[in-house]
C-alpha positions in Angstrom: -102.3 11.5 -65.2 -101.1 14.5 -63.2 -100.3 16.4 -66.4 -103.8 15.8 -67.7 -105.3 17.1 -64.5 -103.2 20.3 -64.6 -104.1 20.9 -68.3 -107.8 20.3 -67.5 -107.7 22.8 -64.7 -105.9 25.4 -66.9 -108.5 24.9 -69.7 -111.4 25.2 -67.2 -109.9 28.4 -65.7 -109.4 29.9 -69.2 -112.9 29.1 -70.2 -114.3 30.7 -67.0 -112.3 33.9 -67.5 -113.4 34.2 -71.1 -117.0 33.7 -70.3 -116.9 36.3 -67.5 -115.2 38.8 -69.7 -117.8 38.4 -72.4 -120.6 38.7 -69.8 -119.1 41.9 -68.4 -118.8 43.5 -71.8 -122.4 42.6 -72.7 -123.7 43.9 -69.4 -121.9 47.2 -69.8 -123.3 47.7 -73.2 -126.8 46.9 -72.1 -126.8 49.1 -69.0 -125.7 52.3 -70.7 -128.4 53.5 -73.1 -128.1 56.9 -74.8 -129.2 60.0 -72.8 -129.9 63.6 -73.5 -128.0 66.6 -72.2 -131.0 67.7 -70.0 -131.4 64.1 -68.6 -127.7 64.0 -67.9 -127.6 67.2 -65.8 -130.9 66.3 -64.1 -129.4 62.9 -63.0 -126.4 64.7 -61.4 -124.1 63.9 -64.3 -121.5 66.0 -66.1 -121.3 66.3 -69.9 -117.8 65.4 -71.1 -116.2 65.5 -74.5 -114.5 62.4 -75.9 -112.0 62.7 -78.7 -113.4 61.2 -81.9 -116.4 59.9 -80.1 -118.6 62.9 -79.4 -120.0 63.8 -76.0 -120.9 61.5 -73.1 -122.5 61.9 -69.7 -120.3 61.0 -66.7 -122.9 59.8 -64.2 -122.1 59.5 -60.4 -122.4 55.7 -60.6 -119.5 55.6 -63.0 -121.3 54.9 -66.3 -120.8 57.1 -69.3 -123.6 56.8 -71.8 -123.4 58.7 -75.1 -125.3 62.0 -75.5 -128.0 62.0 -78.1 
């Protein structure tokens, strides 16, 4: 009985961690739409170059949307 309880708790914890990771990835993708160079500098951001991925805008809040 004790082993079942431990396995049940481990399974519940793994499910919770997986669900929160998927939610975080989805929220990050939804909150970073593309931005133009002018909008980036107007928002106080800095245009940065990413290898093999083009340019992005590093905003003060920590997000880095792609430059269109």
